[in-house]
C-alpha positions in Angstrom: -9.5 -9.8 18.6 -12.1 -9.0 15.7 -12.0 -5.6 14.8 -14.8 -3.4 13.0 -14.5 0.0 11.3 -17.0 2.5 11.7 -16.4 4.4 8.7 -14.8 1.9 6.1 -12.8 -1.3 5.9 -10.0 0.1 8.4 -10.6 -1.3 11.7 -7.6 0.2 13.5 -8.5 0.7 17.3 -6.4 3.9 17.9 -8.6 5.2 14.7 -12.0 4.7 16.5 -12.7 1.4 15.4 -14.2 -1.5 17.9 -12.9 -5.1 18.9 -14.3 -7.9 20.4 -12.7 -11.2 21.6 -12.8 -14.3 19.7 -11.6 -17.7 19.3 -9.5 -18.7 16.2 -10.0 -22.1 14.7 -6.7 -24.2 14.5 -6.3 -23.4 11.1 -6.4 -19.6 11.4 -3.8 -20.2 14.4 -1.7 -22.2 12.2 -1.8 -19.2 9.4 -1.0 -16.7 11.7 2.1 -18.5 12.8 3.6 -19.4 9.5 2.6 -15.4 8.6 4.8 -14.6 11.5 7.8 -16.9 10.6 7.4 -16.2 7.1 8.7 -12.8 7.9 11.4 -14.4 10.5 9.2 -13.2 13.4 9.0 -15.2 16.7 6.6 -12.2 18.3 3.9 -10.8 16.2 0.3 -9.7 15.8 -1.2 -10.9 12.7 -4.2 -9.6 10.7 -6.3 -11.8 9.0 -9.8 -11.4 7.0 -12.1 -14.0 5.7 -14.0 -13.5 2.4 -17.8 -14.4 1.8 -16.7 -18.5 1.5 -14.5 -18.6 4.6 -11.2 -18.6 3.2 -8.4 -16.7 5.2 -6.2 -14.0 4.0 -3.2 -12.4 6.0 -3.4 -8.8 5.5 -0.7 -7.6 7.6 1.7 -9.1 10.1 3.0 -6.5 12.9 6.7 -6.8 14.6 5.5 -4.4 16.9 1.6 -5.1 18.0 -0.4 -2.5 19.8 -1.6 -3.1 23.1 -5.2 -2.1 23.3 -5.8 -5.9 22.4 -5.2 -6.4 25.8 -7.8 -4.5 27.4 -10.3 -6.5 25.0 -9.1 -9.8 25.3 -8.2 -9.5 29.2 -4.7 -11.3 28.0 -1.5 -9.6 28.6 0.3 -11.1 25.6 3.3 -9.6 27.2 4.0 -12.1 29.6 3.7 -15.0 27.3 6.6 -12.6 25.3 8.8 -12.5 28.5 8.3 -16.4 29.2 9.1 -17.1 25.6 12.3 -15.0 26.0 13.2 -16.7 29.4 12.6 -20.3 27.8 14.8 -19.3 24.6 17.8 -17.6 26.6 17.8 -21.1 29.0 18.3 -23.0 26.0 21.2 -21.2 25.1 23.0 -20.4 27.9 24.6 -21.1 31.3 22.0 -20.8 34.2 23.5 -17.5 35.5 23.5 -15.8 32.1 20.0 -16.9 31.5 18.8 -15.3 34.3 20.8 -11.8 34.1 19.7 -12.0 30.4 16.0 -12.8 31.2 15.7 -9.9 34.1 17.4 -7.2 31.6 14.6 -8.1 29.4 11.8 -7.3 31.8 12.1 -3.9 32.1 12.3 -3.2 28.3 9.1 -5.0 27.7 7.4 -2.9 30.8 8.8 0.6 29.3 7.5 -0.3 25.9 4.2 -1.4 27.1 3.8 2.1 28.9 5.1 4.2 26.4 3.0 7.2 25.7 1.9 5.8 22.1 0.5 2.8 23.9 -2.2 4.7 25.8 
């Protein structure tokens, strides 16, 4: 998602900025993945910016990304997160334990998504 601010460089959607869906280059996707891994996160929102020459810079890595991106992109990344958790749990536990753990994670993700600060 690309964001734009109305008053200055800050483009937070929650602060009145606007956003639109964009497709990242493979290089920018790689930068975002490396940024998240650098701060030991499996799930993150990574804010990047490009200079006049097109060079990409990471400006922020969010371990608790906002939900406004879902409305803008039409993609609910919480589904991806739950699927990732289920896959990771399945690799480390017996099948019956994996199912119980994965099911326990779903209400937490839904609760977080529906929290008042995400409205």
